[in-house]
RODO-2510 file (C-alpha; in nm, 4 decimals, decimal comma):
residues 463
     n   res          X          Y          Z
     1     m    -0,3258    -3,2881    -3,6655
     2     t    -0,5232    -3,5115    -3,4287
     3     d    -0,7843    -3,3429    -3,2112
     4     v    -0,7031    -3,3241    -2,8427
     5     t    -0,9386    -3,3942    -2,5560
     6     a    -1,1749    -3,1060    -2,4894
     7     p    -1,1141    -2,9565    -2,1440
     8     r    -1,3687    -2,9994    -1,8670
     9     n    -1,1885    -2,8308    -1,5748
    10     l    -0,9606    -2,5284    -1,5347
    11     v    -0,6652    -2,4754    -1,2994
    12     v    -0,5045    -2,1298    -1,2762
    13     i    -0,1716    -2,0912    -1,0933
    14     v    -0,0594    -1,7294    -1,0518
    15     l     0,2964    -1,6633    -0,9345
    16     d     0,3670    -1,3123    -0,8120
    17     t     0,6818    -1,1297    -0,9317
    18     v     0,8313    -1,4008    -1,1553
    19     r     1,0364    -1,3005    -1,4572
    20     p     1,0244    -1,5416    -1,7527
    21     d     1,3991    -1,5019    -1,8075
    22     h     1,4603    -1,6342    -1,4560
    23     l     1,2999    -1,9717    -1,5318
    24     g     1,5105    -2,2531    -1,6642
    25     a     1,3032    -2,2867    -1,9807
    26     e     1,4456    -1,9575    -2,1120
    27     a     1,8021    -2,0571    -2,0205
    28     s     1,9192    -1,7055    -1,9433
    29     s     2,2451    -1,6426    -1,7625
    30     w     2,0644    -1,6032    -1,4293
    31     a     1,7857    -1,8567    -1,4666
    32     a     1,6804    -2,0539    -1,1618
    33     a     1,6705    -2,4326    -1,1579
    34     t     1,3013    -2,4954    -1,2304
    35     p     1,2738    -2,8564    -1,3485
    36     r     0,9026    -2,8878    -1,2697
    37     l     0,7942    -2,5719    -1,4509
    38     d     1,0269    -2,6626    -1,7382
    39     e     0,8624    -3,0053    -1,7571
    40     f     0,5231    -2,8367    -1,7575
    41     s     0,6251    -2,6096    -2,0459
    42     r     0,7312    -2,9163    -2,2439
    43     a     0,3796    -3,0508    -2,2016
    44     g     0,2111    -2,7573    -2,3706
    45     v     0,2593    -2,4096    -2,5086
    46     r     0,4895    -2,1461    -2,3605
    47     f     0,4100    -1,7932    -2,4764
    48     d     0,7362    -1,5998    -2,4920
    49     r     0,5673    -1,2715    -2,5895
    50     a     0,3124    -1,2414    -2,3114
    51     y     0,2677    -0,9007    -2,1473
    52     a     0,0765    -0,7847    -1,8416
    53     e    -0,1638    -0,5110    -1,9513
    54     f    -0,1080    -0,3317    -1,6160
    55     p     0,1989    -0,4939    -1,4534
    56     l     0,1034    -0,4556    -1,0891
    57     t    -0,0567    -0,7039    -0,8522
    58     v    -0,4254    -0,6113    -0,8274
    59     p    -0,4694    -0,4584    -1,1756
    60     f    -0,3219    -0,7718    -1,3355
    61     r    -0,5627    -0,9956    -1,1488
    62     t    -0,8539    -0,7669    -1,2303
    63     s    -0,7767    -0,8087    -1,5981
    64     l    -0,7276    -1,1841    -1,5558
    65     v    -1,0671    -1,2525    -1,3966
    66     t    -1,2696    -0,9913    -1,5882
    67     g    -1,1215    -1,0103    -1,9371
    68     t    -1,1038    -0,6300    -1,9445
    69     t    -0,8382    -0,3644    -1,9908
    70     t    -0,7619    -0,1562    -1,6817
    71     f    -0,4542     0,0621    -1,7392
    72     t    -0,6438     0,3023    -1,9641
    73     n    -0,9360     0,3716    -1,7352
    74     r    -0,8751     0,2867    -1,3696
    75     p    -0,5966     0,3000    -1,1104
    76     w    -0,5061     0,0186    -0,8702
    77     s    -0,8488    -0,0617    -0,7259
    78     g    -1,0811    -0,3445    -0,6389
    79     l    -1,3424    -0,4931    -0,8677
    80     r    -1,6407    -0,2840    -0,9657
    81     a    -1,9889    -0,4227    -0,9161
    82     t    -2,0371    -0,4229    -1,2925
    83     d    -1,7184    -0,6182    -1,3661
    84     p    -1,7635    -0,9727    -1,4929
    85     h    -1,5745    -1,2393    -1,2973
    86     l    -1,4492    -1,5715    -1,4278
    87     a    -1,5557    -1,7615    -1,1151
    88     e    -1,9084    -1,6163    -1,1277
    89     l    -1,9394    -1,6974    -1,4960
    90     v    -1,8463    -2,0643    -1,4603
    91     g    -2,0366    -2,0936    -1,1317
    92     l    -2,3583    -1,9918    -1,3057
    93     q    -2,3040    -2,2886    -1,5359
    94     g    -2,2710    -2,5452    -1,2594
    95     w    -1,8979    -2,5488    -1,1927
    96     q    -1,7404    -2,5919    -0,8503
    97     t    -1,4998    -2,3102    -0,7692
    98     a    -1,2177    -2,2848    -0,5147
    99     a    -0,9299    -2,0437    -0,4571
   100     f    -0,6275    -2,0512    -0,2254
   101     t    -0,4334    -1,7269    -0,1949
   102     d    -0,1739    -1,5397     0,0090
   103     t    -0,1501    -1,2444    -0,2330
   104     p    -0,3671    -0,9318    -0,2685
   105     f    -0,6050    -1,1584    -0,4631
   106     r    -0,8367    -1,1185    -0,1646
   107     s    -1,1935    -1,0594    -0,0591
   108     d    -1,1232    -0,6957     0,0327
   109     v    -1,0846    -0,6152    -0,3384
   110     g    -1,3708    -0,8403    -0,4492
   111     m    -1,1671    -1,1274    -0,5886
   112     d    -1,3679    -1,3811    -0,3877
   113     r    -1,6785    -1,3246    -0,5988
   114     g    -1,8109    -1,6488    -0,7421
   115     f    -1,5874    -1,8844    -0,5438
   116     d    -1,7617    -2,1519    -0,3363
   117     t    -1,4400    -2,1952    -0,1385
   118     f    -1,2079    -1,8978    -0,0897
   119     v    -0,9191    -1,9456     0,1538
   120     e    -0,6946    -1,6492     0,2386
   121     y    -0,3630    -1,7296     0,4018
   122     s    -0,1413    -1,4958     0,5990
   123     g     0,1187    -1,3632     0,3598
   124     k     0,4674    -1,2141     0,3688
   125     l     0,3499    -0,8586     0,4151
   126     r     0,0207    -0,9269     0,5932
   127     g    -0,0032    -1,1301     0,9104
   128     d    -0,3440    -0,9923     1,0081
   129     l    -0,5367    -1,3106     0,9409
   130     a    -0,3565    -1,4747     1,2290
   131     g    -0,3534    -1,1662     1,4494
   132     d    -0,0890    -0,9042     1,5174
   133     s     0,1301    -1,1506     1,7032
   134     h     0,1971    -1,3253     1,3729
   135     r     0,3327    -1,0251     1,1895
   136     p     0,7048    -1,0356     1,1087
   137     r     0,8846    -0,8587     1,3921
   138     s     1,0930    -0,6261     1,1794
   139     l     1,0320    -0,5063     0,8245
   140     p     1,3551    -0,4064     0,6536
   141     e     1,4067    -0,0570     0,5226
   142     p     1,3186    -0,0144     0,1534
   143     h     1,6547     0,1359     0,0562
   144     i     1,9807     0,0370     0,2229
   145     e     2,2830     0,2596     0,1748
   146     p     2,6294     0,0998     0,1752
   147     g     2,8334     0,0681     0,4883
   148     q     2,5522     0,0092     0,7381
   149     d     2,6617    -0,2576     0,9826
   150     a     2,3012    -0,3152     1,0902
   151     d     2,1990    -0,4533     0,7499
   152     r     2,2857    -0,8126     0,8290
   153     g     2,1223    -0,8058     1,1696
   154     r     1,8038    -0,6472     1,0338
   155     w     1,7761    -0,9060     0,7598
   156     r     1,8455    -1,1895     0,9998
   157     r     1,5779    -1,0629     1,2389
   158     y     1,3303    -1,0451     0,9554
   159     a     1,4092    -1,3942     0,8275
   160     e     1,4035    -1,5517     1,1721
   161     g     1,0959    -1,3542     1,2786
   162     w     0,9058    -1,4616     0,9718
   163     a     1,0015    -1,8235     1,0149
   164     t     0,9176    -1,8408     1,3870
   165     d     0,6144    -1,6115     1,4074
   166     q     0,4113    -1,7878     1,1410
   167     p     0,2157    -2,0845     1,2769
   168     g     0,2489    -2,4081     1,0836
   169     v     0,3204    -2,4227     0,7125
   170     v     0,3261    -2,0922     0,5254
   171     g     0,3942    -1,9795     0,1713
   172     v     0,3352    -2,1669    -0,1505
   173     e     0,3478    -2,5055     0,0243
   174     a     0,0433    -2,4101     0,2340
   175     l    -0,1528    -2,3096    -0,0756
   176     v    -0,0698    -2,6357    -0,2499
   177     d    -0,1610    -2,8362     0,0611
   178     g    -0,4980    -2,6590     0,0700
   179     a    -0,5611    -2,7124    -0,3001
   180     i    -0,4749    -3,0833    -0,2848
   181     n    -0,6936    -3,1318     0,0213
   182     w    -0,9837    -2,9608    -0,1573
   183     l    -0,9383    -3,1833    -0,4627
   184     d    -0,9346    -3,4946    -0,2415
   185     t    -1,2135    -3,4133     0,0028
   186     e    -1,4493    -3,1530    -0,1412
   187     c    -1,4274    -3,1639    -0,5188
   188     d    -1,7303    -3,3426    -0,6689
   189     s    -1,6090    -3,5518    -0,9617
   190     s    -1,9504    -3,5279    -1,1277
   191     r    -1,9100    -3,1527    -1,1874
   192     p    -1,6465    -2,9449    -1,3661
   193     f    -1,4265    -2,7294    -1,1449
   194     l    -1,2210    -2,4121    -1,1381
   195     l    -0,9218    -2,4243    -0,9032
   196     w    -0,7236    -2,1026    -0,8482
   197     v    -0,3887    -2,0941    -0,6630
   198     d    -0,2344    -1,7479    -0,6125
   199     s     0,1146    -1,7417    -0,4583
   200     f     0,3127    -1,4473    -0,3122
   201     q     0,6218    -1,6616    -0,2533
   202     c     0,8435    -1,4858    -0,5084
   203     h     0,7437    -1,1324    -0,4090
   204     e     0,9992    -0,9390    -0,2096
   205     p     1,1220    -0,9511     0,0634
   206     w     1,3087    -1,2563    -0,0574
   207     v     1,3512    -1,5003     0,2289
   208     p     1,3804    -1,8436     0,0655
   209     p     1,3684    -2,1408     0,3032
   210     v     1,7267    -2,2151     0,2032
   211     l     1,9272    -1,8918     0,2134
   212     p     2,2129    -1,8871    -0,0393
   213     d     2,5608    -1,7660     0,0433
   214     s     2,5254    -1,3892     0,0023
   215     g     2,8804    -1,2801     0,0750
   216     s     2,9577    -1,0206     0,3398
   217     r     2,6184    -0,8431     0,3564
   218     f     2,2529    -0,9234     0,3267
   219     l     2,0443    -0,6773     0,1255
   220     p     1,6856    -0,6872     0,2531
   221     l     1,4962    -0,4750     0,0011
   222     p     1,7396    -0,2765    -0,2109
   223     s     1,5358    -0,0271    -0,4068
   224     g     1,5753     0,2919    -0,5978
   225     p     1,6535     0,4670    -0,9236
   226     d     2,0303     0,4591    -0,8688
   227     p     2,1831     0,1205    -0,7829
   228     s     2,5402     0,2432    -0,8342
   229     w     2,6070     0,2205    -0,4601
   230     m     2,5872    -0,1597    -0,4737
   231     q     2,9242    -0,3208    -0,4180
   232     a     3,0769    -0,6092    -0,6090
   233     g     2,8780    -0,9283    -0,5654
   234     e     2,5778    -0,7664    -0,3995
   235     l     2,3522    -0,7683    -0,7030
   236     e     2,4273    -1,1354    -0,7509
   237     a     2,3444    -1,1903    -0,3832
   238     v     2,0058    -1,0305    -0,4423
   239     r     1,9490    -1,2411    -0,7537
   240     a     2,0453    -1,5528    -0,5576
   241     l     1,7797    -1,4812    -0,2951
   242     y     1,5244    -1,4240    -0,5717
   243     r     1,6234    -1,7481    -0,7453
   244     g     1,5858    -1,9287    -0,4144
   245     e     1,2214    -1,8217    -0,3909
   246     i     1,1577    -1,9294    -0,7509
   247     e     1,3172    -2,2694    -0,6967
   248     h     1,1129    -2,3249    -0,3795
   249     t     0,7990    -2,2320    -0,5723
   250     d     0,8910    -2,4695    -0,8540
   251     t     0,9058    -2,7632    -0,6137
   252     h     0,5589    -2,7061    -0,4740
   253     v     0,3879    -2,6193    -0,8018
   254     g     0,5296    -2,9520    -0,9161
   255     r     0,3517    -3,1244    -0,6261
   256     l     0,0169    -2,9882    -0,7415
   257     l     0,0800    -3,0879    -1,1023
   258     d     0,1845    -3,4362    -0,9878
   259     h    -0,1401    -3,4697    -0,7937
   260     l    -0,3493    -3,3698    -1,0933
   261     r    -0,1724    -3,6299    -1,3036
   262     a    -0,1803    -3,9056    -1,0402
   263     t    -0,5553    -3,8651    -0,9920
   264     g    -0,6251    -3,8617    -1,3668
   265     r    -0,7538    -3,5061    -1,3657
   266     m    -0,4979    -3,3805    -1,6180
   267     d    -0,6784    -3,5853    -1,8836
   268     d    -0,9607    -3,3304    -1,8967
   269     t    -0,8119    -3,0233    -1,7264
   270     l    -0,6586    -2,7122    -1,8826
   271     v    -0,3825    -2,5625    -1,6652
   272     l    -0,2433    -2,2101    -1,6878
   273     v     0,0738    -2,1087    -1,5031
   274     c     0,1373    -1,7351    -1,5247
   275     s     0,3014    -1,4466    -1,3418
   276     d     0,1592    -1,0996    -1,2843
   277     h     0,4764    -0,9013    -1,3577
   278     g     0,8521    -0,9205    -1,3270
   279     v     1,0932    -0,7074    -1,1266
   280     p     1,3717    -0,4727    -1,2391
   281     l     1,7145    -0,5737    -1,1150
   282     t     1,9218    -0,2748    -1,2363
   283     e     1,8752    -0,3421    -1,6116
   284     h     1,7654     0,0155    -1,6798
   285     g     1,9145     0,1850    -1,3774
   286     t     1,6466     0,0881    -1,1264
   287     i     1,6030    -0,1965    -0,8822
   288     r     1,2527    -0,3156    -0,7896
   289     k     0,9402    -0,1354    -0,9075
   290     i     1,0563     0,2233    -0,8509
   291     g     0,8750     0,4410    -1,1068
   292     m     0,6864     0,1381    -1,2426
   293     p     0,8857     0,1019    -1,5674
   294     l     0,7492    -0,0833    -1,8699
   295     y     1,0688    -0,2464    -1,9889
   296     d     1,0444    -0,6217    -2,0434
   297     e     1,2010    -0,7054    -1,7070
   298     m     0,8835    -0,5629    -1,5524
   299     s     0,6087    -0,6047    -1,8117
   300     r     0,6806    -0,9413    -1,9778
   301     i     0,5233    -1,2313    -1,7913
   302     v     0,5238    -1,6087    -1,7604
   303     w     0,2328    -1,7587    -1,9550
   304     t     0,2287    -2,1356    -2,0145
   305     m    -0,0770    -2,3524    -2,0855
   306     a    -0,0903    -2,7312    -2,0922
   307     g    -0,3349    -3,0146    -2,0481
   308     a    -0,6645    -3,0828    -2,2207
   309     g    -0,7264    -2,8607    -2,5213
   310     v    -0,3542    -2,8083    -2,5912
   311     t    -0,1388    -2,9729    -2,8569
   312     c     0,2295    -3,0245    -2,7976
   313     s     0,4986    -3,1232    -3,0473
   314     a     0,6758    -3,4537    -2,9925
   315     d     0,9897    -3,2853    -3,1228
   316     s     1,0917    -2,9437    -3,2443
   317     a     0,9500    -3,0210    -3,5878
   318     g     0,6042    -3,0399    -3,4332
   319     g     0,2941    -3,2260    -3,5302
   320     s     0,1854    -3,4899    -3,2818
   321     v    -0,0482    -3,4619    -2,9876
   322     v     0,0729    -3,5281    -2,6369
   323     r    -0,1483    -3,6956    -2,3821
   324     p    -0,1626    -3,4810    -2,0646
   325     t    -0,0341    -3,7762    -1,8619
   326     d     0,2648    -3,8354    -2,0900
   327     w     0,4969    -3,5384    -2,0464
   328     a     0,8417    -3,6917    -2,0535
   329     g     1,0520    -3,6629    -2,3657
   330     h     0,8582    -3,3849    -2,5348
   331     s     0,9855    -3,0442    -2,6342
   332     g     0,6601    -2,8508    -2,6111
   333     r     0,5882    -2,5523    -2,8297
   334     v     0,7072    -2,1962    -2,7885
   335     s     0,4479    -1,9590    -2,9292
   336     h     0,5392    -1,6110    -3,0476
   337     a     0,1761    -1,5019    -3,0352
   338     l     0,1210    -1,1886    -2,8295
   339     a    -0,0793    -1,2808    -2,5196
   340     q    -0,2187    -1,0747    -2,2305
   341     p    -0,4118    -1,1510    -1,9107
   342     q    -0,7505    -1,0435    -2,0504
   343     d    -0,7121    -1,3312    -2,2980
   344     l    -0,7763    -1,5908    -2,0261
   345     l    -1,1490    -1,5240    -1,9996
   346     a    -1,1885    -1,4988    -2,3771
   347     t    -1,0057    -1,8312    -2,4183
   348     v    -1,2106    -2,0062    -2,1499
   349     v    -1,5371    -1,8818    -2,3011
   350     d    -1,4263    -2,0147    -2,6403
   351     l    -1,2821    -2,3494    -2,5273
   352     f    -1,5574    -2,4336    -2,2794
   353     e    -1,8380    -2,2803    -2,4893
   354     l    -1,9651    -2,0766    -2,1969
   355     d    -2,2812    -1,8679    -2,1985
   356     t    -2,1807    -1,5000    -2,1742
   357     s    -2,5263    -1,3456    -2,1753
   358     s    -2,4711    -1,2322    -1,8146
   359     v    -2,1621    -1,0267    -1,9080
   360     p    -2,2586    -0,6590    -1,9415
   361     r    -2,1465    -0,4309    -2,2194
   362     l    -2,1165    -0,1178    -2,0125
   363     w    -2,0883     0,1233    -2,3039
   364     g    -2,3227    -0,0311    -2,5573
   365     d    -2,2605    -0,2314    -2,8716
   366     e    -2,0833     0,0281    -3,0834
   367     p    -1,8078    -0,1484    -3,2812
   368     g    -1,4771    -0,1003    -3,1048
   369     a    -1,6346     0,0236    -2,7818
   370     p    -1,4788    -0,1074    -2,4605
   371     g    -1,6668    -0,3197    -2,2124
   372     g    -1,7652    -0,6830    -2,1957
   373     i    -1,4852    -0,9326    -2,2586
   374     e    -1,2037    -0,7487    -2,4339
   375     g    -0,9469    -1,0262    -2,4568
   376     t    -0,8648    -1,2422    -2,7558
   377     s    -0,9147    -1,6179    -2,7528
   378     l    -0,5933    -1,8197    -2,7695
   379     r    -0,7787    -2,1366    -2,8689
   380     e    -0,6257    -2,1633    -3,2158
   381     v    -0,2767    -2,1039    -3,0782
   382     l    -0,3289    -2,3842    -2,8272
   383     a    -0,4514    -2,6100    -3,1079
   384     g    -0,1424    -2,5308    -3,3138
   385     t    -0,3322    -2,3893    -3,6123
   386     t    -0,1976    -2,0332    -3,5839
   387     d     0,0703    -1,8379    -3,4025
   388     r    -0,0854    -1,4949    -3,4388
   389     v    -0,4107    -1,3810    -3,2811
   390     r    -0,3490    -1,0069    -3,2547
   391     g    -0,1200    -0,7600    -3,4216
   392     e    -0,0221    -0,5620    -3,1148
   393     a    -0,0242    -0,5640    -2,7353
   394     h    -0,1085    -0,2504    -2,5359
   395     f    -0,0092    -0,2080    -2,1720
   396     g     0,0764     0,0577    -1,9194
   397     v     0,0323     0,2062    -1,5737
   398     f    -0,2726     0,4245    -1,5196
   399     g    -0,1866     0,7924    -1,5508
   400     t     0,1888     0,7271    -1,5644
   401     r     0,3067     0,5680    -1,8904
   402     s     0,1969     0,3337    -2,1649
   403     a     0,3521     0,1040    -2,4241
   404     v     0,2661    -0,0892    -2,7364
   405     v     0,4367    -0,3915    -2,8911
   406     s     0,3878    -0,4545    -3,2608
   407     w     0,6592    -0,7060    -3,3293
   408     p     0,9445    -0,6405    -3,3480
   409     w     0,8871    -0,2822    -3,2349
   410     k     0,8122    -0,1645    -2,8841
   411     l     0,7267     0,1975    -2,8099
   412     i     0,7201     0,3359    -2,4535
   413     d     0,5498     0,6693    -2,3892
   414     h     0,6724     0,8116    -2,0577
   415     r     0,3968     1,0746    -2,0570
   416     g     0,6358     1,3696    -2,0625
   417     q     0,8624     1,2505    -1,7825
   418     r     1,1223     1,1897    -2,0523
   419     p     1,1171     1,1354    -2,4312
   420     v     0,9512     0,8324    -2,5879
   421     e     1,1672     0,5263    -2,6493
   422     l     1,1543     0,2806    -2,9383
   423     f     1,3219    -0,0604    -2,9345
   424     d     1,3633    -0,3381    -3,1891
   425     l     1,3035    -0,6420    -2,9683
   426     a     1,4216    -0,8873    -3,2348
   427     t     1,7750    -0,7459    -3,2409
   428     d     1,7794    -0,5734    -2,9025
   429     p     1,5851    -0,7840    -2,6490
   430     g     1,7522    -0,6022    -2,3609
   431     e     1,6058    -0,2693    -2,4805
   432     l     1,9403    -0,0942    -2,4736
   433     e     1,9362     0,0969    -2,8042
   434     d     1,6672     0,3649    -2,8402
   435     r     1,5728     0,3892    -3,2089
   436     s     1,3168     0,6684    -3,1755
   437     r     1,5329     0,9321    -3,3480
   438     t     1,6130     0,7209    -3,6522
   439     e     1,2769     0,5433    -3,6972
   440     t     1,0465     0,8437    -3,6782
   441     d     0,7802     0,6902    -3,9050
   442     v     0,7555     0,3845    -3,6801
   443     v     0,7248     0,6075    -3,3733
   444     a     0,4469     0,8114    -3,5351
   445     s     0,2530     0,5013    -3,6412
   446     l     0,2781     0,3272    -3,3036
   447     h     0,2011     0,6461    -3,1138
   448     h    -0,1149     0,6948    -3,3164
   449     r    -0,2240     0,3329    -3,2557
   450     m    -0,1568     0,3814    -2,8842
   451     w    -0,3732     0,6952    -2,8845
   452     r    -0,6562     0,5240    -3,0751
   453     f    -0,6544     0,2313    -2,8317
   454     a    -0,6834     0,4569    -2,5260
   455     n    -0,9319     0,6918    -2,6939
   456     r    -1,2049     0,4258    -2,6863
   457     w    -1,2409     0,4814    -2,3125
   458     a    -1,2462     0,8583    -2,3510
   459     r    -1,5341     0,8277    -2,5991
   460     a    -1,7159     0,5815    -2,3742
   461     y    -1,6893     0,8026    -2,0665
   462     h    -1,7726     1,1315    -2,2341
   463     g    -2,0031     1,0244    -2,5165
***
């Protein structure tokens, strides 16, 4: 296999609340039309077994920039002073760094550390950067019972208020405009760069620029553990609004990728497109993040890498290397390697041969102790030399529940709220058949591995 160009720059595009099975590349029954992201996946490696280690907004991003595990040892919180940060690490080695965000990836939780340029845009749920007058006029209720005539009016007021109260361009298009302007006017071609784009476009409330036909009622933010009240066609109306946001996002992410290619930067740039978590849409009796479940509709994430440092098959048989500027006609590779957000920093350190002497090991150098960079480098997966870098993926929600995937098994520990569940993801990807009562040995083994993984932090804290 021919060596690919070593990467010089890094672009990270984070899409909030995007389910992999709602992108066209997975061709599910409710996938959105995402030609640009599909094209991008054909240019590199799409990881179809990627999991958020803590599938909520800020914890995911904490893991992404620090390379550490969070669900075992901290709740939703900002960065600690002792946390490493990707932008600081590359900045110390002469990189330019810029971020454009309208998500909770913000300065008030420390995410701006290490960025030379850090631009925060007014977002869907926060208009404070532009002043109170730019807040949406009416936030919809979180749970709408059937038969309320005011639903449509409330949703219309929200949509129209958002569109008219926000000055200028908002949403993912504003982030991409800012990123392209930075590349054209401020980025010094003599230095490597890190560009971070963090979009809230696909997070609820779903108000796509082009509203689909939703039938007789709009459903602003349907939410709850019992969606049985939803009438015929209403769930599809909700999915249509969600798909509209994804399709709008696809268009503008495509603009940024086009710009990187047109300016020749894709030749030496590694690009990651990922999501922080998905969203339940009644698959296991809940809609939205009520109870923070760990089923795949919530915990499995988009994770696709392309560009310099990545090999891509010319056909499904594999083998040849694709130039980053030549994407058409290629099938890409789908990797079954388990991947998680803490792997980004480990991969960047490996690919870019970064000096990590500034990264603290908070609990010493005992083998297996937590601290430092805890992710696993995906370099060999990107090079096409292996499709397995770890045997299991651990994830959860601090103090609530945890899970482990050791393919094909997935065990969810609900921490006493209800019995554990075991699923065979190879034969039951929808996680509909609990096998915990018939596969007791598998449950015992996975439960013990889950305990050992979390116990590292208990030992570190208590000595």
